[in-house]
MARDO-343953 format. One record per atom (N, C-alpha, C): x, y, z. Coordinates in steps of 0.2 Angstrom, whole numbers, plus 5000, padded with zeros to 4 digits. Example, Ala and Ser with C-alpha at 12.3 -4.5 7.8 and 13.67 -1.06 7.14 Angstrom:
     X     Y     Z
  5066  4972  5039
  5062  4978  5039
  5066  4984  5039
  5064  4989  5035
  5068  4995  5036
  5064  5000  5039
***
This chain:
     X     Y     Z
  5472  5456  5562
  5469  5461  5568
  5464  5467  5564
  5466  5469  5559
  5462  5474  5556
  5454  5472  5556
  5453  5465  5553
  5447  5462  5551
  5444  5462  5559
  5447  5460  5563
  5444  5457  5569
  5442  5465  5573
  5445  5469  5572
  5444  5476  5574
  5437  5479  5571
  5437  5479  5565
  5432  5480  5561
  5425  5477  5563
  5427  5471  5563
  5421  5466  5565
  5417  5467  5572
  5421  5469  5577
  5419  5472  5583
  5416  5477  5583
  5418  5482  5580
  5415  5489  5578
  5409  5488  5575
  5407  5485  5570
  5402  5482  5567
  5397  5478  5570
  5399  5476  5575
  5396  5470  5579
  5393  5465  5576
  5398  5462  5572
  5396  5457  5567
  5397  5450  5570
  5390  5445  5567
  5390  5440  5571
  5388  5434  5565
  5392  5430  5565
  5390  5425  5560
  5394  5426  5553
  5393  5421  5550
  5396  5421  5542
  5395  5427  5539
  5388  5427  5538
  5387  5433  5533
  5389  5440  5535
  5387  5442  5541
  5388  5448  5544
  5396  5449  5544
  5401  5443  5544
  5408  5445  5545
  5411  5444  5538
  5407  5445  5533
  5409  5444  5526
  5412  5452  5524
  5409  5456  5526
  5410  5462  5525
  5417  5465  5528
  5417  5464  5536
  5424  5467  5539
  5430  5462  5536
  5429  5455  5533
  5435  5452  5531
  5436  5455  5523
  5432  5458  5520
  5434  5461  5514
  5438  5466  5515
  5435  5471  5520
  5439  5478  5522
  5446  5476  5525
  5446  5471  5529
  5453  5470  5532
  5458  5468  5527
  5455  5463  5523
  5461  5460  5517
  5462  5466  5513
  5458  5471  5512
  5461  5476  5509
  5466  5480  5512
  5466  5481  5519
  5470  5484  5522
  5477  5481  5523
  5476  5474  5523
  5482  5471  5522
  5486  5470  5517
  5483  5470  5511
  5486  5470  5503
  5488  5477  5504
  5484  5482  5505
  5488  5489  5503
  5495  5489  5508
  5496  5487  5516
  5501  5487  5519
  5506  5483  5516
  5505  5478  5514
  5510  5473  5509
  5514  5476  5504
  5509  5479  5499
  5511  5483  5493
  5516  5489  5495
  5514  5493  5501
  5518  5499  5503
  5524  5496  5506
  5525  5491  5510
  5531  5489  5512
  5535  5486  5506
  5533  5482  5502
  5537  5479  5496
  5539  5487  5491
  5535  5491  5491
  5537  5497  5488
  5543  5501  5491
  5542  5502  5499
  5547  5506  5502
  5554  5501  5503
  5554  5495  5502
  5560  5491  5504
  5562  5488  5497
  5558  5489  5492
  5561  5486  5486
  5561  5478  5485
  5559  5475  5490
  5559  5468  5490
  5552  5465  5491
  5551  5458  5488
  5544  5455  5488
  5544  5452  5495
  5537  5453  5498
  5536  5450  5504
  5535  5443  5504
  5531  5441  5498
  5529  5433  5498
  5533  5431  5492
  5537  5427  5494
  5541  5422  5488
  5541  5414  5490
  5543  5411  5484
  5543  5404  5484
  5549  5402  5489
  5552  5407  5491
  5557  5404  5496
  5556  5404  5504
  5551  5408  5505
  5549  5410  5512
  5542  5409  5513
  5538  5403  5510
  5532  5401  5512
  5532  5394  5516
  5527  5394  5520
  5528  5386  5524
  5524  5382  5520
  5528  5375  5520
  5526  5370  5517
  5521  5366  5520
  5515  5362  5516
  5512  5358  5519
  5514  5352  5523
  5511  5349  5526
  5513  5343  5531
  5515  5337  5525
  5511  5337  5521
  5514  5332  5515
  5520  5333  5513
  5521  5339  5510
  5527  5340  5508
  5533  5339  5512
  5531  5341  5519
  5538  5339  5523
  5539  5333  5524
  5535  5328  5524
  5535  5321  5525
  5539  5318  5519
  5538  5321  5513
  5542  5318  5508
  5549  5318  5509
  5551  5323  5512
  5558  5324  5513
  5561  5319  5518
***
């Protein structure tokens, strides 16, 4: 959502113009994740809570 709002504010169109908003939005998301992990004392991303690819699901 952050990336989208930044891109709309900067009126970015196309791949190259959206590169900057993507980096800025990524930094915001990273900082939010790190702050949440610090406050809760728990990791947000672990090996137990990720979505498996379609191929891995078929193996089971």
